[in-house]
PDB file of N, CA, C and O in Angstrom:
ATOM      1  N   MET A   1     -34.820 -12.744 -16.941  1.00  0.00           N
ATOM      2  CA  MET A   1     -33.934 -13.294 -18.701  1.00  0.00           C
ATOM      3  C   MET A   1     -34.931 -14.513 -18.561  1.00  0.00           C
ATOM      4  O   MET A   1     -35.658 -14.874 -17.636  1.00  0.00           O
ATOM      5  N   ASN A   2     -34.649 -15.097 -20.051  1.00  0.00           N
ATOM      6  CA  ASN A   2     -35.274 -16.732 -20.357  1.00  0.00           C
ATOM      7  C   ASN A   2     -34.534 -17.459 -21.348  1.00  0.00           C
ATOM      8  O   ASN A   2     -33.414 -16.970 -21.496  1.00  0.00           O
ATOM      9  N   PHE A   3     -34.716 -18.262 -21.939  1.00  0.00           N
ATOM     10  CA  PHE A   3     -34.002 -18.977 -22.829  1.00  0.00           C
ATOM     11  C   PHE A   3     -33.006 -18.044 -23.884  1.00  0.00           C
ATOM     12  O   PHE A   3     -31.798 -18.239 -24.010  1.00  0.00           O
ATOM     13  N   GLN A   4     -33.625 -17.212 -24.457  1.00  0.00           N
ATOM     14  CA  GLN A   4     -33.171 -16.831 -25.463  1.00  0.00           C
ATOM     15  C   GLN A   4     -31.609 -15.775 -25.238  1.00  0.00           C
ATOM     16  O   GLN A   4     -30.744 -15.329 -25.992  1.00  0.00           O
ATOM     17  N   THR A   5     -31.932 -15.723 -23.567  1.00  0.00           N
ATOM     18  CA  THR A   5     -30.793 -14.554 -23.452  1.00  0.00           C
ATOM     19  C   THR A   5     -30.155 -14.683 -22.888  1.00  0.00           C
ATOM     20  O   THR A   5     -29.166 -13.950 -22.863  1.00  0.00           O
ATOM     21  N   LEU A   6     -30.314 -15.634 -22.134  1.00  0.00           N
ATOM     22  CA  LEU A   6     -29.565 -16.888 -21.109  1.00  0.00           C
ATOM     23  C   LEU A   6     -28.401 -17.301 -22.166  1.00  0.00           C
ATOM     24  O   LEU A   6     -28.609 -17.543 -23.355  1.00  0.00           O
ATOM     25  N   PRO A   7     -26.959 -17.341 -21.425  1.00  0.00           N
ATOM     26  CA  PRO A   7     -25.270 -17.220 -22.386  1.00  0.00           C
ATOM     27  C   PRO A   7     -24.919 -18.497 -21.903  1.00  0.00           C
ATOM     28  O   PRO A   7     -24.018 -18.711 -21.092  1.00  0.00           O
ATOM     29  N   LEU A   8     -25.904 -19.629 -22.601  1.00  0.00           N
ATOM     30  CA  LEU A   8     -25.518 -20.964 -22.522  1.00  0.00           C
ATOM     31  C   LEU A   8     -24.364 -21.054 -23.564  1.00  0.00           C
ATOM     32  O   LEU A   8     -24.119 -20.443 -24.604  1.00  0.00           O
ATOM     33  N   LYS A   9     -23.585 -22.329 -22.691  1.00  0.00           N
ATOM     34  CA  LYS A   9     -22.427 -22.759 -23.557  1.00  0.00           C
ATOM     35  C   LYS A   9     -22.335 -24.325 -24.460  1.00  0.00           C
ATOM     36  O   LYS A   9     -23.064 -25.036 -23.768  1.00  0.00           O
ATOM     37  N   ASN A  10     -22.068 -24.786 -25.068  1.00  0.00           N
ATOM     38  CA  ASN A  10     -22.114 -25.971 -25.776  1.00  0.00           C
ATOM     39  C   ASN A  10     -21.742 -27.263 -24.755  1.00  0.00           C
ATOM     40  O   ASN A  10     -22.250 -28.333 -25.089  1.00  0.00           O
ATOM     41  N   ASP A  11     -21.059 -27.265 -23.767  1.00  0.00           N
ATOM     42  CA  ASP A  11     -20.042 -28.106 -23.193  1.00  0.00           C
ATOM     43  C   ASP A  11     -20.258 -27.504 -22.038  1.00  0.00           C
ATOM     44  O   ASP A  11     -20.047 -26.293 -21.971  1.00  0.00           O
ATOM     45  N   TYR A  12     -20.801 -28.345 -20.703  1.00  0.00           N
ATOM     46  CA  TYR A  12     -20.268 -28.407 -19.615  1.00  0.00           C
ATOM     47  C   TYR A  12     -19.795 -29.589 -18.662  1.00  0.00           C
ATOM     48  O   TYR A  12     -20.499 -30.561 -18.391  1.00  0.00           O
ATOM     49  N   ARG A  13     -18.441 -29.362 -18.168  1.00  0.00           N
ATOM     50  CA  ARG A  13     -17.777 -30.376 -17.255  1.00  0.00           C
ATOM     51  C   ARG A  13     -17.510 -30.215 -16.440  1.00  0.00           C
ATOM     52  O   ARG A  13     -17.033 -29.090 -16.291  1.00  0.00           O
ATOM     53  N   PRO A  14     -17.565 -31.353 -14.868  1.00  0.00           N
ATOM     54  CA  PRO A  14     -17.187 -31.409 -13.999  1.00  0.00           C
ATOM     55  C   PRO A  14     -15.685 -30.268 -13.662  1.00  0.00           C
ATOM     56  O   PRO A  14     -14.706 -30.689 -14.278  1.00  0.00           O
ATOM     57  N   ARG A  15     -15.482 -29.413 -13.113  1.00  0.00           N
ATOM     58  CA  ARG A  15     -14.251 -28.648 -12.790  1.00  0.00           C
ATOM     59  C   ARG A  15     -13.287 -28.281 -13.864  1.00  0.00           C
ATOM     60  O   ARG A  15     -12.152 -28.567 -14.244  1.00  0.00           O
ATOM     61  N   SER A  16     -14.438 -27.391 -14.212  1.00  0.00           N
ATOM     62  CA  SER A  16     -14.004 -26.167 -15.583  1.00  0.00           C
ATOM     63  C   SER A  16     -15.088 -25.062 -15.088  1.00  0.00           C
ATOM     64  O   SER A  16     -15.813 -25.091 -14.093  1.00  0.00           O
ATOM     65  N   LEU A  17     -14.952 -23.981 -16.207  1.00  0.00           N
ATOM     66  CA  LEU A  17     -15.611 -23.074 -16.039  1.00  0.00           C
ATOM     67  C   LEU A  17     -16.681 -23.574 -16.053  1.00  0.00           C
ATOM     68  O   LEU A  17     -17.430 -23.428 -15.088  1.00  0.00           O
ATOM     69  N   ASN A  18     -17.088 -24.381 -17.273  1.00  0.00           N
ATOM     70  CA  ASN A  18     -18.701 -23.945 -17.246  1.00  0.00           C
ATOM     71  C   ASN A  18     -19.012 -25.745 -17.217  1.00  0.00           C
ATOM     72  O   ASN A  18     -19.012 -26.759 -17.915  1.00  0.00           O
ATOM     73  N   SER A  19     -19.319 -25.091 -15.515  1.00  0.00           N
ATOM     74  CA  SER A  19     -19.363 -26.933 -14.864  1.00  0.00           C
ATOM     75  C   SER A  19     -20.868 -27.014 -14.645  1.00  0.00           C
ATOM     76  O   SER A  19     -21.545 -26.012 -14.413  1.00  0.00           O
ATOM     77  N   PRO A  20     -21.336 -28.177 -14.722  1.00  0.00           N
ATOM     78  CA  PRO A  20     -22.864 -28.534 -14.653  1.00  0.00           C
ATOM     79  C   PRO A  20     -23.749 -27.610 -13.483  1.00  0.00           C
ATOM     80  O   PRO A  20     -24.941 -27.316 -13.399  1.00  0.00           O
ATOM     81  N   GLU A  21     -22.662 -27.338 -12.709  1.00  0.00           N
ATOM     82  CA  GLU A  21     -23.953 -26.782 -11.497  1.00  0.00           C
ATOM     83  C   GLU A  21     -24.163 -25.297 -11.971  1.00  0.00           C
ATOM     84  O   GLU A  21     -25.183 -24.693 -11.636  1.00  0.00           O
ATOM     85  N   LYS A  22     -22.698 -24.412 -13.152  1.00  0.00           N
ATOM     86  CA  LYS A  22     -23.356 -23.625 -12.895  1.00  0.00           C
ATOM     87  C   LYS A  22     -24.577 -23.296 -14.265  1.00  0.00           C
ATOM     88  O   LYS A  22     -25.192 -22.233 -14.348  1.00  0.00           O
ATOM     89  N   PHE A  23     -24.703 -24.255 -15.079  1.00  0.00           N
ATOM     90  CA  PHE A  23     -25.869 -24.695 -15.959  1.00  0.00           C
ATOM     91  C   PHE A  23     -27.130 -24.746 -15.002  1.00  0.00           C
ATOM     92  O   PHE A  23     -28.045 -23.930 -15.110  1.00  0.00           O
ATOM     93  N   PHE A  24     -27.118 -25.818 -14.004  1.00  0.00           N
ATOM     94  CA  PHE A  24     -28.274 -25.977 -13.284  1.00  0.00           C
ATOM     95  C   PHE A  24     -28.958 -24.655 -12.969  1.00  0.00           C
ATOM     96  O   PHE A  24     -30.080 -24.233 -13.251  1.00  0.00           O
ATOM     97  N   ARG A  25     -27.697 -24.009 -12.139  1.00  0.00           N
ATOM     98  CA  ARG A  25     -27.986 -22.813 -11.444  1.00  0.00           C
ATOM     99  C   ARG A  25     -28.766 -21.834 -12.442  1.00  0.00           C
ATOM    100  O   ARG A  25     -29.305 -20.869 -11.900  1.00  0.00           O
ATOM    101  N   SER A  26     -28.857 -21.920 -13.406  1.00  0.00           N
ATOM    102  CA  SER A  26     -29.140 -21.236 -14.176  1.00  0.00           C
ATOM    103  C   SER A  26     -30.310 -20.958 -15.318  1.00  0.00           C
ATOM    104  O   SER A  26     -30.876 -20.003 -15.850  1.00  0.00           O
ATOM    105  N   VAL A  27     -30.307 -22.621 -15.360  1.00  0.00           N
ATOM    106  CA  VAL A  27     -31.533 -23.141 -16.526  1.00  0.00           C
ATOM    107  C   VAL A  27     -32.823 -23.033 -15.671  1.00  0.00           C
ATOM    108  O   VAL A  27     -33.883 -22.499 -15.996  1.00  0.00           O
ATOM    109  N   LEU A  28     -32.452 -23.767 -14.299  1.00  0.00           N
ATOM    110  CA  LEU A  28     -34.132 -24.798 -13.416  1.00  0.00           C
ATOM    111  C   LEU A  28     -34.434 -23.521 -13.482  1.00  0.00           C
ATOM    112  O   LEU A  28     -34.887 -23.307 -14.606  1.00  0.00           O
ATOM    113  N   PRO A  29     -34.401 -22.093 -12.533  1.00  0.00           N
ATOM    114  CA  PRO A  29     -35.127 -21.231 -12.394  1.00  0.00           C
ATOM    115  C   PRO A  29     -36.414 -20.925 -14.029  1.00  0.00           C
ATOM    116  O   PRO A  29     -37.591 -20.581 -13.923  1.00  0.00           O
ATOM    117  N   LEU A  30     -35.917 -21.102 -14.901  1.00  0.00           N
ATOM    118  CA  LEU A  30     -36.872 -20.613 -16.180  1.00  0.00           C
ATOM    119  C   LEU A  30     -37.665 -21.931 -16.895  1.00  0.00           C
ATOM    120  O   LEU A  30     -37.839 -21.871 -18.112  1.00  0.00           O
ATOM    121  N   THR A  31     -38.058 -22.897 -16.294  1.00  0.00           N
ATOM    122  CA  THR A  31     -38.429 -23.435 -16.715  1.00  0.00           C
ATOM    123  C   THR A  31     -39.008 -24.763 -15.599  1.00  0.00           C
ATOM    124  O   THR A  31     -38.783 -24.773 -14.389  1.00  0.00           O
ATOM    125  N   ASP A  32     -39.745 -25.768 -16.314  1.00  0.00           N
ATOM    126  CA  ASP A  32     -40.836 -26.536 -15.136  1.00  0.00           C
ATOM    127  C   ASP A  32     -40.953 -27.831 -15.380  1.00  0.00           C
ATOM    128  O   ASP A  32     -41.697 -28.619 -14.795  1.00  0.00           O
ATOM    129  N   LEU A  33     -39.619 -28.226 -16.945  1.00  0.00           N
ATOM    130  CA  LEU A  33     -39.494 -29.345 -16.607  1.00  0.00           C
ATOM    131  C   LEU A  33     -38.137 -30.271 -17.518  1.00  0.00           C
ATOM    132  O   LEU A  33     -37.882 -30.453 -18.709  1.00  0.00           O
ATOM    133  N   TYR A  34     -37.716 -30.549 -16.644  1.00  0.00           N
ATOM    134  CA  TYR A  34     -36.124 -31.459 -16.523  1.00  0.00           C
ATOM    135  C   TYR A  34     -36.265 -32.327 -17.369  1.00  0.00           C
ATOM    136  O   TYR A  34     -37.028 -33.190 -16.936  1.00  0.00           O
ATOM    137  N   ARG A  35     -35.916 -32.538 -18.358  1.00  0.00           N
ATOM    138  CA  ARG A  35     -35.350 -34.292 -19.263  1.00  0.00           C
ATOM    139  C   ARG A  35     -33.766 -35.274 -19.097  1.00  0.00           C
ATOM    140  O   ARG A  35     -32.813 -35.023 -19.834  1.00  0.00           O
ATOM    141  N   ARG A  36     -33.720 -36.122 -18.276  1.00  0.00           N
ATOM    142  CA  ARG A  36     -32.349 -36.571 -18.958  1.00  0.00           C
ATOM    143  C   ARG A  36     -32.385 -37.719 -18.921  1.00  0.00           C
ATOM    144  O   ARG A  36     -32.922 -38.459 -18.096  1.00  0.00           O
ATOM    145  N   ALA A  37     -31.447 -38.085 -20.391  1.00  0.00           N
ATOM    146  CA  ALA A  37     -30.970 -39.609 -20.443  1.00  0.00           C
ATOM    147  C   ALA A  37     -29.256 -39.601 -19.861  1.00  0.00           C
ATOM    148  O   ALA A  37     -28.349 -38.805 -20.103  1.00  0.00           O
ATOM    149  N   SER A  38     -29.283 -40.682 -19.118  1.00  0.00           N
ATOM    150  CA  SER A  38     -27.596 -40.803 -18.759  1.00  0.00           C
ATOM    151  C   SER A  38     -27.664 -42.615 -18.288  1.00  0.00           C
ATOM    152  O   SER A  38     -28.496 -43.423 -17.874  1.00  0.00           O
ATOM    153  N   GLY A  39     -26.300 -42.572 -18.645  1.00  0.00           N
ATOM    154  CA  GLY A  39     -25.739 -44.308 -18.294  1.00  0.00           C
ATOM    155  C   GLY A  39     -26.082 -44.353 -16.995  1.00  0.00           C
ATOM    156  O   GLY A  39     -26.732 -45.297 -16.546  1.00  0.00           O
ATOM    157  N   TYR A  40     -25.640 -43.229 -16.177  1.00  0.00           N
ATOM    158  CA  TYR A  40     -24.904 -43.449 -14.526  1.00  0.00           C
ATOM    159  C   TYR A  40     -26.026 -41.923 -13.870  1.00  0.00           C
ATOM    160  O   TYR A  40     -26.187 -40.726 -14.107  1.00  0.00           O
ATOM    161  N   PHE A  41     -26.461 -42.804 -13.119  1.00  0.00           N
ATOM    162  CA  PHE A  41     -27.374 -41.716 -12.305  1.00  0.00           C
ATOM    163  C   PHE A  41     -27.576 -42.095 -10.530  1.00  0.00           C
ATOM    164  O   PHE A  41     -27.977 -43.170 -10.084  1.00  0.00           O
ATOM    165  N   THR A  42     -27.124 -40.740  -9.639  1.00  0.00           N
ATOM    166  CA  THR A  42     -27.614 -41.037  -8.627  1.00  0.00           C
ATOM    167  C   THR A  42     -27.740 -39.944  -7.642  1.00  0.00           C
ATOM    168  O   THR A  42     -26.650 -39.426  -7.399  1.00  0.00           O
ATOM    169  N   SER A  43     -28.772 -39.421  -6.980  1.00  0.00           N
ATOM    170  CA  SER A  43     -30.034 -38.699  -6.972  1.00  0.00           C
ATOM    171  C   SER A  43     -28.843 -37.001  -6.019  1.00  0.00           C
ATOM    172  O   SER A  43     -29.097 -35.797  -5.987  1.00  0.00           O
ATOM    173  N   SER A  44     -27.555 -37.863  -5.393  1.00  0.00           N
ATOM    174  CA  SER A  44     -26.274 -36.639  -4.678  1.00  0.00           C
ATOM    175  C   SER A  44     -26.334 -35.571  -5.745  1.00  0.00           C
ATOM    176  O   SER A  44     -26.181 -34.366  -5.542  1.00  0.00           O
ATOM    177  N   VAL A  45     -26.577 -36.161  -6.923  1.00  0.00           N
ATOM    178  CA  VAL A  45     -26.076 -35.019  -7.683  1.00  0.00           C
ATOM    179  C   VAL A  45     -26.792 -33.404  -7.416  1.00  0.00           C
ATOM    180  O   VAL A  45     -26.222 -32.314  -7.432  1.00  0.00           O
ATOM    181  N   PHE A  46     -28.365 -33.753  -7.153  1.00  0.00           N
ATOM    182  CA  PHE A  46     -28.998 -32.727  -7.027  1.00  0.00           C
ATOM    183  C   PHE A  46     -28.408 -31.844  -4.916  1.00  0.00           C
ATOM    184  O   PHE A  46     -29.111 -31.335  -4.043  1.00  0.00           O
ATOM    185  N   THR A  47     -27.475 -32.006  -4.962  1.00  0.00           N
ATOM    186  CA  THR A  47     -27.033 -31.293  -3.337  1.00  0.00           C
ATOM    187  C   THR A  47     -26.000 -30.453  -4.318  1.00  0.00           C
ATOM    188  O   THR A  47     -25.329 -29.610  -3.724  1.00  0.00           O
ATOM    189  N   LEU A  48     -25.789 -30.570  -5.716  1.00  0.00           N
ATOM    190  CA  LEU A  48     -24.767 -30.102  -5.616  1.00  0.00           C
ATOM    191  C   LEU A  48     -25.652 -27.936  -6.436  1.00  0.00           C
ATOM    192  O   LEU A  48     -25.202 -26.802  -6.598  1.00  0.00           O
ATOM    193  N   PHE A  49     -26.975 -28.650  -6.638  1.00  0.00           N
ATOM    194  CA  PHE A  49     -27.438 -26.916  -6.636  1.00  0.00           C
ATOM    195  C   PHE A  49     -28.924 -27.408  -5.873  1.00  0.00           C
ATOM    196  O   PHE A  49     -29.968 -27.598  -6.497  1.00  0.00           O
ATOM    197  N   ASN A  50     -28.788 -27.540  -4.613  1.00  0.00           N
ATOM    198  CA  ASN A  50     -29.811 -28.022  -3.322  1.00  0.00           C
ATOM    199  C   ASN A  50     -31.215 -26.724  -3.928  1.00  0.00           C
ATOM    200  O   ASN A  50     -32.243 -26.767  -4.605  1.00  0.00           O
ATOM    201  N   GLU A  51     -30.452 -25.746  -3.202  1.00  0.00           N
ATOM    202  CA  GLU A  51     -31.844 -24.396  -3.264  1.00  0.00           C
ATOM    203  C   GLU A  51     -32.151 -24.186  -4.827  1.00  0.00           C
ATOM    204  O   GLU A  51     -32.904 -23.227  -4.996  1.00  0.00           O
ATOM    205  N   GLU A  52     -31.733 -24.882  -6.111  1.00  0.00           N
ATOM    206  CA  GLU A  52     -32.647 -24.449  -7.188  1.00  0.00           C
ATOM    207  C   GLU A  52     -33.443 -25.542  -7.524  1.00  0.00           C
ATOM    208  O   GLU A  52     -34.505 -25.412  -8.132  1.00  0.00           O
ATOM    209  N   ILE A  53     -33.050 -26.469  -7.209  1.00  0.00           N
ATOM    210  CA  ILE A  53     -33.507 -27.711  -6.977  1.00  0.00           C
ATOM    211  C   ILE A  53     -35.181 -27.846  -6.174  1.00  0.00           C
ATOM    212  O   ILE A  53     -36.200 -28.409  -6.576  1.00  0.00           O
ATOM    213  N   ILE A  54     -34.932 -27.142  -5.024  1.00  0.00           N
ATOM    214  CA  ILE A  54     -36.009 -26.971  -4.341  1.00  0.00           C
ATOM    215  C   ILE A  54     -36.840 -26.025  -5.025  1.00  0.00           C
ATOM    216  O   ILE A  54     -37.871 -26.529  -5.469  1.00  0.00           O
ATOM    217  N   GLU A  55     -36.683 -24.730  -5.252  1.00  0.00           N
ATOM    218  CA  GLU A  55     -37.433 -23.696  -5.775  1.00  0.00           C
ATOM    219  C   GLU A  55     -37.753 -24.556  -7.132  1.00  0.00           C
ATOM    220  O   GLU A  55     -38.979 -24.458  -7.159  1.00  0.00           O
ATOM    221  N   PHE A  56     -37.422 -25.273  -8.179  1.00  0.00           N
ATOM    222  CA  PHE A  56     -37.851 -25.868  -9.400  1.00  0.00           C
ATOM    223  C   PHE A  56     -38.975 -26.858  -8.338  1.00  0.00           C
ATOM    224  O   PHE A  56     -40.127 -26.634  -8.711  1.00  0.00           O
ATOM    225  N   ALA A  57     -38.953 -27.626  -7.428  1.00  0.00           N
ATOM    226  CA  ALA A  57     -40.287 -28.524  -7.191  1.00  0.00           C
ATOM    227  C   ALA A  57     -41.213 -27.810  -6.696  1.00  0.00           C
ATOM    228  O   ALA A  57     -42.363 -28.025  -7.078  1.00  0.00           O
ATOM    229  N   LYS A  58     -40.898 -26.563  -5.516  1.00  0.00           N
ATOM    230  CA  LYS A  58     -42.061 -25.409  -5.269  1.00  0.00           C
ATOM    231  C   LYS A  58     -43.108 -24.579  -6.629  1.00  0.00           C
ATOM    232  O   LYS A  58     -44.319 -24.362  -6.613  1.00  0.00           O
ATOM    233  N   ASN A  59     -42.237 -24.309  -7.553  1.00  0.00           N
ATOM    234  CA  ASN A  59     -42.641 -24.279  -8.659  1.00  0.00           C
ATOM    235  C   ASN A  59     -43.739 -25.494  -9.942  1.00  0.00           C
ATOM    236  O   ASN A  59     -44.214 -25.423 -11.075  1.00  0.00           O
ATOM    237  N   GLY A  60     -43.673 -26.294  -9.023  1.00  0.00           N
ATOM    238  CA  GLY A  60     -44.386 -27.697  -9.801  1.00  0.00           C
ATOM    239  C   GLY A  60     -43.559 -28.215 -10.622  1.00  0.00           C
ATOM    240  O   GLY A  60     -44.056 -28.976 -11.452  1.00  0.00           O
ATOM    241  N   GLY A  61     -41.857 -27.959 -10.679  1.00  0.00           N
ATOM    242  CA  GLY A  61     -41.108 -28.505 -11.752  1.00  0.00           C
ATOM    243  C   GLY A  61     -41.334 -29.986 -12.020  1.00  0.00           C
ATOM    244  O   GLY A  61     -41.922 -30.439 -11.038  1.00  0.00           O
ATOM    245  N   THR A  62     -41.160 -30.758 -12.761  1.00  0.00           N
ATOM    246  CA  THR A  62     -40.786 -32.235 -13.250  1.00  0.00           C
ATOM    247  C   THR A  62     -39.548 -32.405 -13.618  1.00  0.00           C
ATOM    248  O   THR A  62     -38.913 -31.667 -14.371  1.00  0.00           O
ATOM    249  N   ILE A  63     -39.043 -33.744 -12.901  1.00  0.00           N
ATOM    250  CA  ILE A  63     -38.233 -34.755 -13.814  1.00  0.00           C
ATOM    251  C   ILE A  63     -38.320 -35.963 -14.349  1.00  0.00           C
ATOM    252  O   ILE A  63     -38.715 -36.973 -13.766  1.00  0.00           O
ATOM    253  N   GLU A  64     -37.906 -35.871 -15.616  1.00  0.00           N
ATOM    254  CA  GLU A  64     -38.277 -37.113 -16.010  1.00  0.00           C
ATOM    255  C   GLU A  64     -36.919 -37.603 -16.487  1.00  0.00           C
ATOM    256  O   GLU A  64     -36.493 -37.113 -17.532  1.00  0.00           O
ATOM    257  N   LEU A  65     -36.104 -38.615 -15.775  1.00  0.00           N
ATOM    258  CA  LEU A  65     -35.270 -39.837 -16.367  1.00  0.00           C
ATOM    259  C   LEU A  65     -35.244 -40.946 -16.578  1.00  0.00           C
ATOM    260  O   LEU A  65     -35.939 -41.840 -16.096  1.00  0.00           O
ATOM    261  N   VAL A  66     -33.873 -41.023 -17.840  1.00  0.00           N
ATOM    262  CA  VAL A  66     -33.857 -42.285 -18.575  1.00  0.00           C
ATOM    263  C   VAL A  66     -32.814 -43.005 -18.042  1.00  0.00           C
ATOM    264  O   VAL A  66     -31.980 -43.143 -18.936  1.00  0.00           O
ATOM    265  N   CYS A  67     -32.383 -43.629 -16.839  1.00  0.00           N
ATOM    266  CA  CYS A  67     -31.043 -44.005 -16.869  1.00  0.00           C
ATOM    267  C   CYS A  67     -30.912 -45.354 -15.949  1.00  0.00           C
ATOM    268  O   CYS A  67     -31.784 -45.615 -15.120  1.00  0.00           O
ATOM    269  N   SER A  68     -29.877 -46.117 -16.126  1.00  0.00           N
ATOM    270  CA  SER A  68     -29.607 -47.014 -15.632  1.00  0.00           C
ATOM    271  C   SER A  68     -30.492 -47.480 -14.462  1.00  0.00           C
ATOM    272  O   SER A  68     -30.787 -46.943 -13.394  1.00  0.00           O
ATOM    273  N   PRO A  69     -30.745 -48.401 -14.897  1.00  0.00           N
ATOM    274  CA  PRO A  69     -31.803 -49.220 -13.632  1.00  0.00           C
ATOM    275  C   PRO A  69     -30.977 -49.548 -12.352  1.00  0.00           C
ATOM    276  O   PRO A  69     -31.603 -50.102 -11.449  1.00  0.00           O
ATOM    277  N   SER A  70     -29.277 -49.205 -12.091  1.00  0.00           N
ATOM    278  CA  SER A  70     -28.817 -49.547 -11.260  1.00  0.00           C
ATOM    279  C   SER A  70     -28.703 -48.397 -10.111  1.00  0.00           C
ATOM    280  O   SER A  70     -27.961 -47.416 -10.143  1.00  0.00           O
ATOM    281  N   LEU A  71     -29.722 -48.803  -8.978  1.00  0.00           N
ATOM    282  CA  LEU A  71     -29.997 -46.840  -8.392  1.00  0.00           C
ATOM    283  C   LEU A  71     -29.642 -47.863  -6.932  1.00  0.00           C
ATOM    284  O   LEU A  71     -29.920 -49.057  -6.818  1.00  0.00           O
ATOM    285  N   THR A  72     -28.867 -46.869  -5.780  1.00  0.00           N
ATOM    286  CA  THR A  72     -28.598 -47.006  -4.921  1.00  0.00           C
ATOM    287  C   THR A  72     -29.898 -47.522  -3.811  1.00  0.00           C
ATOM    288  O   THR A  72     -31.045 -47.306  -4.202  1.00  0.00           O
ATOM    289  N   LYS A  73     -29.728 -48.126  -2.583  1.00  0.00           N
ATOM    290  CA  LYS A  73     -31.141 -47.643  -1.772  1.00  0.00           C
ATOM    291  C   LYS A  73     -31.722 -46.594  -1.159  1.00  0.00           C
ATOM    292  O   LYS A  73     -32.821 -46.369  -0.654  1.00  0.00           O
ATOM    293  N   VAL A  74     -30.619 -45.952  -1.342  1.00  0.00           N
ATOM    294  CA  VAL A  74     -31.013 -44.477  -0.982  1.00  0.00           C
ATOM    295  C   VAL A  74     -31.642 -43.530  -1.984  1.00  0.00           C
ATOM    296  O   VAL A  74     -32.460 -42.665  -1.671  1.00  0.00           O
ATOM    297  N   ASP A  75     -31.232 -43.740  -3.122  1.00  0.00           N
ATOM    298  CA  ASP A  75     -32.106 -43.420  -4.089  1.00  0.00           C
ATOM    299  C   ASP A  75     -33.811 -44.005  -4.277  1.00  0.00           C
ATOM    300  O   ASP A  75     -34.878 -43.393  -4.312  1.00  0.00           O
ATOM    301  N   ILE A  76     -33.527 -45.214  -4.355  1.00  0.00           N
ATOM    302  CA  ILE A  76     -34.775 -46.259  -4.462  1.00  0.00           C
ATOM    303  C   ILE A  76     -35.837 -45.741  -3.069  1.00  0.00           C
ATOM    304  O   ILE A  76     -37.047 -45.946  -3.156  1.00  0.00           O
ATOM    305  N   GLU A  77     -35.317 -45.152  -1.975  1.00  0.00           N
ATOM    306  CA  GLU A  77     -35.893 -44.862  -1.231  1.00  0.00           C
ATOM    307  C   GLU A  77     -36.848 -43.271  -0.766  1.00  0.00           C
ATOM    308  O   GLU A  77     -37.817 -42.911  -0.096  1.00  0.00           O
ATOM    309  N   ALA A  78     -35.737 -42.708  -1.686  1.00  0.00           N
ATOM    310  CA  ALA A  78     -36.458 -41.229  -2.263  1.00  0.00           C
ATOM    311  C   ALA A  78     -37.415 -41.360  -3.478  1.00  0.00           C
ATOM    312  O   ALA A  78     -38.269 -40.508  -3.725  1.00  0.00           O
ATOM    313  N   ILE A  79     -37.253 -42.295  -4.098  1.00  0.00           N
ATOM    314  CA  ILE A  79     -38.561 -42.329  -5.339  1.00  0.00           C
ATOM    315  C   ILE A  79     -39.316 -42.806  -4.645  1.00  0.00           C
ATOM    316  O   ILE A  79     -40.439 -42.477  -5.029  1.00  0.00           O
ATOM    317  N   GLU A  80     -39.367 -43.519  -3.668  1.00  0.00           N
ATOM    318  CA  GLU A  80     -40.731 -43.872  -2.946  1.00  0.00           C
ATOM    319  C   GLU A  80     -41.736 -43.054  -2.216  1.00  0.00           C
ATOM    320  O   GLU A  80     -42.960 -43.118  -2.098  1.00  0.00           O
ATOM    321  N   GLU A  81     -40.531 -42.029  -1.634  1.00  0.00           N
ATOM    322  CA  GLU A  81     -40.658 -41.179  -0.882  1.00  0.00           C
ATOM    323  C   GLU A  81     -41.474 -39.941  -1.927  1.00  0.00           C
ATOM    324  O   GLU A  81     -42.350 -39.268  -1.383  1.00  0.00           O
ATOM    325  N   GLY A  82     -41.236 -39.748  -3.031  1.00  0.00           N
ATOM    326  CA  GLY A  82     -41.578 -38.717  -3.916  1.00  0.00           C
ATOM    327  C   GLY A  82     -42.819 -38.964  -4.284  1.00  0.00           C
ATOM    328  O   GLY A  82     -43.615 -38.026  -4.340  1.00  0.00           O
ATOM    329  N   TYR A  83     -43.246 -40.366  -4.628  1.00  0.00           N
ATOM    330  CA  TYR A  83     -44.144 -40.913  -4.919  1.00  0.00           C
ATOM    331  C   TYR A  83     -45.644 -41.002  -4.196  1.00  0.00           C
ATOM    332  O   TYR A  83     -46.758 -40.784  -4.673  1.00  0.00           O
ATOM    333  N   SER A  84     -45.256 -41.385  -2.931  1.00  0.00           N
ATOM    334  CA  SER A  84     -46.263 -41.128  -1.469  1.00  0.00           C
ATOM    335  C   SER A  84     -46.409 -39.489  -1.299  1.00  0.00           C
ATOM    336  O   SER A  84     -47.577 -39.142  -1.119  1.00  0.00           O
ATOM    337  N   ALA A  85     -45.585 -38.578  -1.320  1.00  0.00           N
ATOM    338  CA  ALA A  85     -45.781 -37.191  -1.221  1.00  0.00           C
ATOM    339  C   ALA A  85     -46.715 -36.918  -1.820  1.00  0.00           C
ATOM    340  O   ALA A  85     -47.554 -36.152  -1.345  1.00  0.00           O
ATOM    341  N   VAL A  86     -46.858 -37.531  -3.185  1.00  0.00           N
ATOM    342  CA  VAL A  86     -47.895 -36.471  -4.530  1.00  0.00           C
ATOM    343  C   VAL A  86     -49.400 -37.493  -4.490  1.00  0.00           C
ATOM    344  O   VAL A  86     -50.363 -37.201  -5.200  1.00  0.00           O
TER     345      VAL A  86
END
């Protein structure tokens, strides 16, 4: 399957038939770059599609985020750990 044949929706909302988890589970295996702009973000979102994000990373995937600078201590530690692992 590729992006052209993927049945993507225009809108994905929590607790609906078109949940964000459904989107990520469909798209992450098909890409190596994920870009997101968000007013609020925590890394806990990745637990919703844990297996897919691990495969994405193993395949050399890159995530680029533009978001609020208000991060939790856990998020900052995870970012620092990720940079030191490279």
